[in-house]
C-alpha positions as CSV (number, residue, x, y, z in Angstrom):
1,M,-0.1,-27.0,-6.6
2,V,-0.9,-23.7,-5.4
3,N,1.6,-22.0,-3.1
4,V,-0.3,-20.6,0.0
5,N,1.7,-17.1,0.0
6,E,0.5,-16.6,-3.5
7,L,-3.0,-17.4,-2.6
8,E,-2.8,-15.1,0.3
9,E,-1.5,-12.4,-2.1
10,L,-4.5,-12.8,-4.3
11,L,-6.8,-12.3,-1.3
12,D,-5.1,-8.9,-1.0
13,N,-5.7,-8.1,-4.7
14,S,-7.5,-4.8,-4.9
15,N,-9.7,-6.2,-7.9
16,L,-10.7,-9.3,-6.0
17,Q,-11.5,-7.3,-2.8
18,Y,-13.5,-4.8,-5.2
19,I,-15.3,-7.7,-6.8
20,E,-16.3,-9.2,-3.4
21,N,-17.3,-5.9,-1.8
22,T,-19.4,-4.9,-4.6
23,I,-21.4,-8.2,-4.8
24,A,-21.7,-8.2,-1.0
25,D,-23.0,-4.6,-0.8
26,K,-25.5,-5.2,-3.7
27,L,-26.8,-8.2,-1.8
28,N,-26.7,-6.5,1.7
29,S,-24.3,-9.0,2.8
30,N,-20.8,-9.0,4.4
31,V,-17.6,-10.7,3.6
32,Y,-16.5,-13.1,6.2
33,K,-13.0,-12.9,6.9
34,E,-12.6,-14.7,10.2
35,N,-10.6,-18.0,10.5
36,L,-8.3,-17.1,7.6
37,P,-6.0,-20.2,7.7
38,L,-9.0,-22.5,7.4
39,L,-10.6,-20.6,4.5
40,I,-7.0,-20.5,2.7
41,G,-6.8,-24.1,3.0
42,L,-10.3,-24.7,1.4
43,M,-9.4,-22.3,-1.4
44,K,-6.1,-24.0,-2.0
45,E,-7.9,-27.3,-2.3
46,E,-10.3,-25.7,-4.8
47,V,-7.8,-24.0,-6.9
48,D,-5.7,-27.3,-7.0
49,T,-8.7,-29.3,-8.0
50,S,-9.5,-26.9,-10.7
51,M,-6.2,-27.6,-12.5
52,L,-6.1,-23.9,-13.4
53,S,-3.1,-22.0,-12.5
54,L,-3.4,-19.2,-10.0
55,N,-1.9,-16.8,-12.6
56,I,-5.0,-17.7,-14.9
57,I,-7.4,-17.0,-12.1
58,K,-5.5,-13.9,-11.1
59,D,-5.6,-12.4,-14.6
60,F,-9.2,-13.3,-15.2
61,I,-10.1,-11.5,-11.9
62,D,-7.9,-8.4,-12.9
63,N,-9.4,-8.2,-16.5
64,H,-12.9,-9.2,-16.2
65,S,-14.1,-7.8,-12.8
66,D,-17.4,-7.0,-14.2
67,D,-18.1,-10.4,-15.6
68,V,-17.4,-11.9,-12.2
69,I,-19.6,-9.2,-10.5
70,D,-22.5,-10.1,-12.9
71,F,-22.0,-13.7,-12.6
72,G,-22.0,-13.5,-8.7
73,L,-25.1,-11.4,-8.6
74,S,-26.9,-13.8,-11.0
75,F,-25.7,-16.9,-9.3
76,L,-26.8,-15.6,-5.9
77,D,-30.0,-13.9,-7.1
78,K,-32.5,-15.8,-5.3
79,S,-30.4,-16.9,-2.1
80,K,-29.6,-13.5,-0.5
81,P,-26.9,-14.6,1.8
82,E,-26.2,-12.7,5.0
83,S,-22.4,-13.3,4.7
84,L,-19.9,-14.6,2.1
85,C,-16.6,-16.1,2.8
86,I,-13.6,-14.2,1.5
87,G,-12.2,-15.7,-1.7
88,F,-15.7,-16.5,-3.2
89,A,-14.6,-14.5,-6.3
90,I,-11.9,-17.0,-6.8
91,T,-14.7,-19.7,-7.0
92,Y,-16.6,-17.5,-9.5
93,A,-13.6,-16.9,-11.6
94,I,-13.0,-20.6,-11.7
95,Y,-16.5,-21.3,-12.8
96,I,-16.6,-18.5,-15.5
97,V,-13.2,-19.8,-16.8
98,Y,-14.6,-23.3,-17.2
99,L,-17.9,-22.2,-18.7
100,K,-16.0,-20.0,-21.2
101,E,-13.0,-22.4,-22.1
102,K,-14.1,-25.8,-21.4
103,D,-16.9,-28.2,-22.1
104,E,-19.7,-29.2,-19.6
105,K,-18.2,-32.6,-19.0
106,E,-15.0,-31.0,-17.9
107,L,-17.0,-28.8,-15.6
108,L,-19.2,-31.7,-14.2
109,Q,-16.1,-33.6,-13.4
110,Y,-14.5,-30.6,-11.7
111,L,-17.8,-30.2,-9.5
112,K,-17.7,-33.8,-8.6
113,Q,-14.0,-33.7,-7.8
114,R,-14.9,-30.9,-5.4
115,G,-17.2,-33.2,-3.8
116,I,-20.2,-30.8,-4.4
117,P,-23.5,-32.6,-3.8
118,K,-26.0,-32.6,-6.6
119,A,-23.2,-31.4,-8.9
120,S,-25.4,-31.9,-12.1
121,K,-28.0,-29.5,-10.5
122,L,-25.1,-27.0,-10.0
123,L,-24.0,-27.5,-13.4
124,E,-27.6,-26.6,-14.7
125,K,-27.5,-23.4,-12.6
126,L,-24.1,-22.6,-13.9
127,L,-25.2,-23.0,-17.5
128,Y,-28.3,-20.9,-16.9
129,V,-26.5,-18.0,-15.4
130,K,-24.0,-18.3,-18.2
131,E,-26.9,-17.9,-20.7
132,K,-28.6,-15.2,-18.6
133,I,-25.6,-12.9,-18.5
134,D,-24.3,-13.8,-21.9
135,L,-21.0,-15.1,-21.1
């Protein structure tokens, strides 16, 4: 299980902030940072469910910023949100690690465990983005 203090440290990570600010700027969005305790609780649940260590996620964010930015821009291509919640790069890093290192069944199981509605449809979109940006 993820330590909340370590998760808070990751949110202060300069690479994570660079990724999120770059994506938000390119989409003319902002990064929502209010109600941080609630958002950290949701991120903790997400990371715990992913079964990935926070170190794996942090290392990925630190070493593959461009991949996360390309993924985020492609993933949000048609939606153009006004605001994105702080930590969304953590979600994208988890998706990319699954896409690169796990099989489709494991990714679908993760999405279902997260309680994502229409998990199969999201899986299709994730696979499309993977192919589009040549992960």
